C-alpha positions as CSV (number, residue, x, y, z in Angstrom):
1,M,0.0,0.0,0.0
2,T,1.4,3.4,-0.9
3,I,1.6,6.3,1.5
4,R,-1.2,8.1,-0.2
5,S,-3.6,5.2,-0.1
6,S,-2.6,4.6,3.6
7,A,-3.4,8.2,4.3
8,V,-6.8,8.0,2.6
9,A,-7.6,4.8,4.4
10,M,-6.8,6.4,7.8
11,L,-8.9,9.4,6.9
12,L,-11.9,7.3,6.0
13,L,-11.5,5.2,9.2
14,S,-11.3,8.2,11.4
15,L,-14.4,9.7,9.7
16,A,-16.3,6.5,10.1
17,A,-15.3,6.1,13.8
18,G,-16.4,9.7,14.6
19,R,-19.8,9.3,12.9
20,R,-22.6,8.2,15.2
21,A,-25.9,6.8,14.1
22,P,-28.9,9.0,15.1
23,P,-30.7,7.8,18.2
24,N,-33.3,5.2,17.7
25,P,-36.4,6.1,19.8
26,R,-37.5,2.5,19.9
27,L,-34.3,1.5,21.7
28,E,-34.5,4.4,24.1
29,D,-38.1,3.9,25.0
30,P,-39.5,0.6,23.9
31,Q,-43.1,1.7,24.5
32,Q,-42.8,4.7,22.4
33,G,-42.2,2.7,19.2
34,L,-44.3,-0.3,19.9
35,A,-46.5,0.3,16.8
36,Q,-43.5,1.0,14.6
37,G,-41.4,-2.1,15.4
38,P,-42.0,-5.8,14.6
39,V,-45.0,-5.7,17.0
40,Q,-47.0,-3.8,14.4
41,W,-47.5,-7.1,12.6
42,L,-49.2,-8.6,15.6
43,M,-51.5,-5.6,16.3
44,T,-55.0,-5.6,15.0
45,D,-56.3,-2.6,13.1
46,D,-58.3,-1.5,16.2
47,E,-55.2,-1.8,18.4
48,T,-53.2,0.3,16.0
49,K,-55.8,3.0,16.0
50,E,-56.1,2.9,19.8
51,Y,-52.3,3.1,20.2
52,K,-52.1,6.1,17.9
53,K,-54.5,8.0,20.2
54,L,-52.2,7.6,23.3
55,H,-50.2,10.6,24.4
56,T,-48.4,9.8,27.7
57,D,-45.8,7.2,28.6
58,E,-48.2,5.8,31.3
59,E,-50.9,5.3,28.6
60,R,-48.5,3.5,26.3
61,A,-47.2,1.4,29.2
62,A,-50.7,0.3,30.2
63,F,-51.5,-0.5,26.5
64,A,-48.4,-2.6,26.2
65,K,-49.2,-4.5,29.4
66,T,-52.7,-5.2,28.3
67,F,-51.5,-6.0,24.7
68,W,-49.1,-8.7,25.9
69,E,-51.5,-10.1,28.6
70,K,-54.1,-10.8,25.9
71,R,-51.5,-12.9,24.1
72,D,-50.1,-14.7,27.1
73,P,-50.4,-18.5,26.4
74,T,-50.3,-19.3,30.2
75,P,-52.3,-16.6,32.0
76,E,-52.9,-19.0,35.0
77,R,-49.2,-19.1,35.7
78,R,-49.1,-15.3,35.8
79,R,-51.9,-15.2,38.4
80,T,-50.3,-17.7,40.7
81,S,-46.8,-16.3,40.5
82,S,-47.9,-12.8,41.5
83,R,-49.2,-13.8,44.9
């Protein structure tokens, strides 16, 4: 490798290392992006409409809890383990 190509490679590596991806809201707040992530394929049309009407983190957290409780294949285990 020549000095010029080494310098170009070092420049490109330094630029790539300094560049950060923009923050992903779904990673920072999983409830915020519930309807935009893979879960969107599990949501019914009514659930999607309901989710879009939510405004607070508390509302979204309650929705997510209910959403997953509806799909729990072993709800009896959840009731007995919470005592």
